[in-house]
N, CA, C and O atoms as a GROMACS GRO file, in nm:
protein
  228
    1MET      N    1   0.085  -0.118   0.000
    1MET     CA    2   0.000   0.000   0.000
    1MET      C    3   0.089   0.125   0.000
    1MET      O    4   0.194   0.128   0.065
    2LEU      N    5   0.045   0.226  -0.074
    2LEU     CA    6   0.121   0.350  -0.084
    2LEU      C    7   0.092   0.439   0.038
    2LEU      O    8  -0.016   0.434   0.096
    3PRO      N    9   0.191   0.519   0.074
    3PRO     CA   10   0.168   0.614   0.184
    3PRO      C   11   0.060   0.716   0.144
    3PRO      O   12   0.044   0.746   0.026
    4PRO      N   13  -0.012   0.770   0.242
    4PRO     CA   14  -0.122   0.863   0.212
    4PRO      C   15  -0.079   0.988   0.134
    4PRO      O   16  -0.155   1.036   0.050
    5PHE      N   17   0.040   1.041   0.160
    5PHE     CA   18   0.080   1.163   0.089
    5PHE      C   19   0.104   1.134  -0.060
    5PHE      O   20   0.080   1.222  -0.143
    6ILE      N   21   0.149   1.014  -0.094
    6ILE     CA   22   0.167   0.977  -0.235
    6ILE      C   23   0.031   0.966  -0.304
    6ILE      O   24   0.013   1.014  -0.416
    7ILE      N   25  -0.064   0.904  -0.236
    7ILE     CA   26  -0.199   0.891  -0.290
    7ILE      C   27  -0.260   1.029  -0.312
    7ILE      O   28  -0.328   1.052  -0.412
    8GLU      N   29  -0.237   1.121  -0.219
    8GLU     CA   30  -0.290   1.257  -0.230
    8GLU      C   31  -0.226   1.330  -0.349
    8GLU      O   32  -0.296   1.400  -0.422
    9GLN      N   33  -0.096   1.314  -0.369
    9GLN     CA   34  -0.029   1.377  -0.483
    9GLN      C   35  -0.082   1.324  -0.615
    9GLN      O   36  -0.104   1.401  -0.709
   10ILE      N   37  -0.104   1.194  -0.623
   10ILE     CA   38  -0.158   1.135  -0.745
   10ILE      C   39  -0.298   1.190  -0.772
   10ILE      O   40  -0.330   1.224  -0.886
   11ARG      N   41  -0.380   1.200  -0.669
   11ARG     CA   42  -0.515   1.253  -0.683
   11ARG      C   43  -0.512   1.399  -0.731
   11ARG      O   44  -0.588   1.437  -0.819
   12GLN      N   45  -0.422   1.479  -0.673
   12GLN     CA   46  -0.412   1.620  -0.712
   12GLN      C   47  -0.368   1.633  -0.858
   12GLN      O   48  -0.419   1.718  -0.931
   13ARG      N   49  -0.274   1.549  -0.901
   13ARG     CA   50  -0.228   1.555  -1.040
   13ARG      C   51  -0.340   1.517  -1.136
   13ARG      O   52  -0.355   1.578  -1.241
   14GLU      N   53  -0.418   1.417  -1.100
   14GLU     CA   54  -0.529   1.377  -1.185
   14GLU      C   55  -0.634   1.488  -1.194
   14GLU      O   56  -0.688   1.512  -1.302
   15GLU      N   57  -0.662   1.555  -1.083
   15GLU     CA   58  -0.757   1.666  -1.085
   15GLU      C   59  -0.705   1.782  -1.169
   15GLU      O   60  -0.781   1.844  -1.244
   16GLN      N   61  -0.576   1.811  -1.156
   16GLN     CA   62  -0.517   1.920  -1.233
   16GLN      C   63  -0.523   1.888  -1.382
   16GLN      O   64  -0.552   1.976  -1.464
   17LYS      N   65  -0.495   1.765  -1.418
   17LYS     CA   66  -0.501   1.724  -1.558
   17LYS      C   67  -0.644   1.736  -1.610
   17LYS      O   68  -0.666   1.781  -1.723
   18LYS      N   69  -0.741   1.697  -1.530
   18LYS     CA   70  -0.881   1.705  -1.569
   18LYS      C   71  -0.923   1.851  -1.590
   18LYS      O   72  -0.994   1.883  -1.685
   19ARG      N   73  -0.879   1.940  -1.499
   19ARG     CA   74  -0.911   2.083  -1.511
   19ARG      C   75  -0.850   2.143  -1.637
   19ARG      O   76  -0.915   2.224  -1.705
   20SER      N   77  -0.727   2.105  -1.669
   20SER     CA   78  -0.661   2.161  -1.787
   20SER      C   79  -0.728   2.113  -1.916
   20SER      O   80  -0.730   2.185  -2.016
   21GLU      N   81  -0.784   1.992  -1.913
   21GLU     CA   82  -0.854   1.942  -2.030
   21GLU      C   83  -0.989   2.010  -2.048
   21GLU      O   84  -1.038   2.021  -2.160
   22GLU      N   85  -1.050   2.056  -1.939
   22GLU     CA   86  -1.180   2.120  -1.945
   22GLU      C   87  -1.172   2.262  -2.000
   22GLU      O   88  -1.269   2.312  -2.056
   23GLN      N   89  -1.059   2.328  -1.985
   23GLN     CA   90  -1.045   2.466  -2.028
   23GLN      C   91  -1.040   2.472  -2.180
   23GLN      O   92  -0.968   2.394  -2.243
   24PRO      N   93  -1.117   2.564  -2.241
   24PRO     CA   94  -1.113   2.576  -2.386
   24PRO      C   95  -0.978   2.631  -2.433
   24PRO      O   96  -0.916   2.712  -2.365
   25ARG      N   97  -0.936   2.585  -2.548
   25ARG     CA   98  -0.809   2.630  -2.605
   25ARG      C   99  -0.831   2.681  -2.745
   25ARG      O  100  -0.917   2.631  -2.818
   26LEU      N  101  -0.754   2.778  -2.782
   26LEU     CA  102  -0.756   2.832  -2.916
   26LEU      C  103  -0.612   2.838  -2.964
   26LEU      O  104  -0.529   2.909  -2.906
   27GLU      N  105  -0.583   2.764  -3.070
   27GLU     CA  106  -0.448   2.765  -3.124
   27GLU      C  107  -0.444   2.861  -3.242
   27GLU      O  108  -0.525   2.851  -3.334
   28LEU      N  109  -0.351   2.952  -3.237
   28LEU     CA  110  -0.338   3.053  -3.342
   28LEU      C  111  -0.244   3.003  -3.450
   28LEU      O  112  -0.140   2.945  -3.420
   29PRO      N  113  -0.279   3.024  -3.575
   29PRO     CA  114  -0.186   2.985  -3.682
   29PRO      C  115  -0.069   3.083  -3.685
   29PRO      O  116  -0.088   3.203  -3.703
   30LEU      N  117   0.049   3.032  -3.668
   30LEU     CA  118   0.169   3.116  -3.668
   30LEU      C  119   0.252   3.086  -3.791
   30LEU      O  120   0.263   2.971  -3.833
   31ASP      N  121   0.310   3.190  -3.848
   31ASP     CA  122   0.398   3.171  -3.962
   31ASP      C  123   0.525   3.099  -3.917
   31ASP      O  124   0.570   3.114  -3.803
   32ASP      N  125   0.582   3.021  -4.009
   32ASP     CA  126   0.705   2.951  -3.977
   32ASP      C  127   0.823   3.047  -3.965
   32ASP      O  128   0.910   3.030  -3.880
   33MET      N  129   0.824   3.149  -4.051
   33MET     CA  130   0.934   3.245  -4.049
   33MET      C  131   0.879   3.384  -4.020
   33MET      O  132   0.771   3.418  -4.069
   34PRO      N  133   0.950   3.464  -3.943
   34PRO     CA  134   0.905   3.601  -3.919
   34PRO      C  135   0.917   3.682  -4.049
   34PRO      O  136   0.996   3.646  -4.137
   35PRO      N  137   0.840   3.790  -4.063
   35PRO     CA  138   0.850   3.870  -4.185
   35PRO      C  139   0.990   3.931  -4.198
   35PRO      O  140   1.049   3.977  -4.100
   36MET      N  141   1.040   3.930  -4.320
   36MET     CA  142   1.175   3.983  -4.344
   36MET      C  143   1.170   4.134  -4.359
   36MET      O  144   1.076   4.190  -4.415
   37ARG      N  145   1.273   4.199  -4.307
   37ARG     CA  146   1.284   4.344  -4.325
   37ARG      C  147   1.340   4.370  -4.464
   37ARG      O  148   1.420   4.292  -4.514
   38PRO      N  149   1.299   4.479  -4.526
   38PRO     CA  150   1.352   4.510  -4.659
   38PRO      C  151   1.501   4.539  -4.652
   38PRO      O  152   1.549   4.602  -4.558
   39ARG      N  153   1.573   4.494  -4.752
   39ARG     CA  154   1.717   4.516  -4.758
   39ARG      C  155   1.744   4.661  -4.796
   39ARG      O  156   1.680   4.715  -4.885
   40VAL      N  157   1.839   4.724  -4.727
   40VAL     CA  158   1.869   4.866  -4.747
   40VAL      C  159   2.016   4.880  -4.784
   40VAL      O  160   2.102   4.813  -4.728
   41GLU      N  161   2.042   4.967  -4.879
   41GLU     CA  162   2.181   4.995  -4.918
   41GLU      C  163   2.255   5.057  -4.800
   41GLU      O  164   2.195   5.131  -4.722
   42PRO      N  165   2.384   5.028  -4.784
   42PRO     CA  166   2.458   5.084  -4.669
   42PRO      C  167   2.465   5.236  -4.666
   42PRO      O  168   2.468   5.295  -4.558
   43ASP      N  169   2.467   5.300  -4.783
   43ASP     CA  170   2.479   5.446  -4.787
   43ASP      C  171   2.342   5.515  -4.789
   43ASP      O  172   2.336   5.637  -4.779
   44ALA      N  173   2.236   5.441  -4.801
   44ALA     CA  174   2.102   5.501  -4.809
   44ALA      C  175   2.061   5.557  -4.674
   44ALA      O  176   2.094   5.502  -4.568
   45GLU      N  177   1.989   5.668  -4.680
   45GLU     CA  178   1.939   5.727  -4.555
   45GLU      C  179   1.818   5.647  -4.509
   45GLU      O  180   1.729   5.614  -4.588
   46ILE      N  181   1.815   5.615  -4.382
   46ILE     CA  182   1.706   5.537  -4.326
   46ILE      C  183   1.623   5.628  -4.237
   46ILE      O  184   1.676   5.697  -4.150
   47ASP      N  185   1.494   5.628  -4.260
   47ASP     CA  186   1.404   5.710  -4.179
   47ASP      C  187   1.349   5.624  -4.065
   47ASP      O  188   1.233   5.582  -4.065
   48VAL      N  189   1.435   5.599  -3.969
   48VAL     CA  190   1.398   5.515  -3.855
   48VAL      C  191   1.405   5.602  -3.730
   48VAL      O  192   1.504   5.672  -3.708
   49PRO      N  193   1.301   5.599  -3.649
   49PRO     CA  194   1.308   5.679  -3.526
   49PRO      C  195   1.420   5.627  -3.435
   49PRO      O  196   1.428   5.507  -3.407
   50ARG      N  197   1.503   5.716  -3.392
   50ARG     CA  198   1.616   5.677  -3.308
   50ARG      C  199   1.608   5.750  -3.175
   50ARG      O  200   1.560   5.864  -3.167
   51GLY      N  201   1.654   5.683  -3.073
   51GLY     CA  202   1.653   5.743  -2.941
   51GLY      C  203   1.780   5.821  -2.914
   51GLY      O  204   1.878   5.808  -2.987
   52VAL      N  205   1.779   5.902  -2.812
   52VAL     CA  206   1.895   5.982  -2.772
   52VAL      C  207   1.933   5.940  -2.631
   52VAL      O  208   1.849   5.932  -2.542
   53VAL      N  209   2.062   5.914  -2.611
   53VAL     CA  210   2.112   5.879  -2.480
   53VAL      C  211   2.211   5.985  -2.436
   53VAL      O  212   2.304   6.018  -2.510
   54ILE      N  213   2.191   6.038  -2.318
   54ILE     CA  214   2.281   6.141  -2.266
   54ILE      C  215   2.353   6.084  -2.144
   54ILE      O  216   2.290   6.041  -2.047
   55PHE      N  217   2.486   6.083  -2.152
   55PHE     CA  218   2.568   6.038  -2.041
   55PHE      C  219   2.624   6.162  -1.971
   55PHE      O  220   2.691   6.244  -2.033
   56GLU      N  221   2.595   6.174  -1.845
   56GLU     CA  222   2.643   6.287  -1.770
   56GLU      C  223   2.755   6.240  -1.679
   56GLU      O  224   2.736   6.153  -1.594
   57LEU      N  225   2.873   6.298  -1.697
   57LEU     CA  226   2.988   6.258  -1.615
   57LEU      C  227   3.010   6.350  -1.498
   57LEU      O  228   3.103   6.329  -1.420
   0.00000   0.00000   0.00000
């Protein structure tokens, strides 16, 4: 015979599994690859918002 705490753990795991199966799930279709950024020439000006960092010594 198993000790009571082992039996209780098994019971809790079974209840948790049952609860997780009862919850509705929605799986979203995800792309395999993230969208690619357009290739930019090294000398081309890029209109990208940039932050400013100020170091005060």
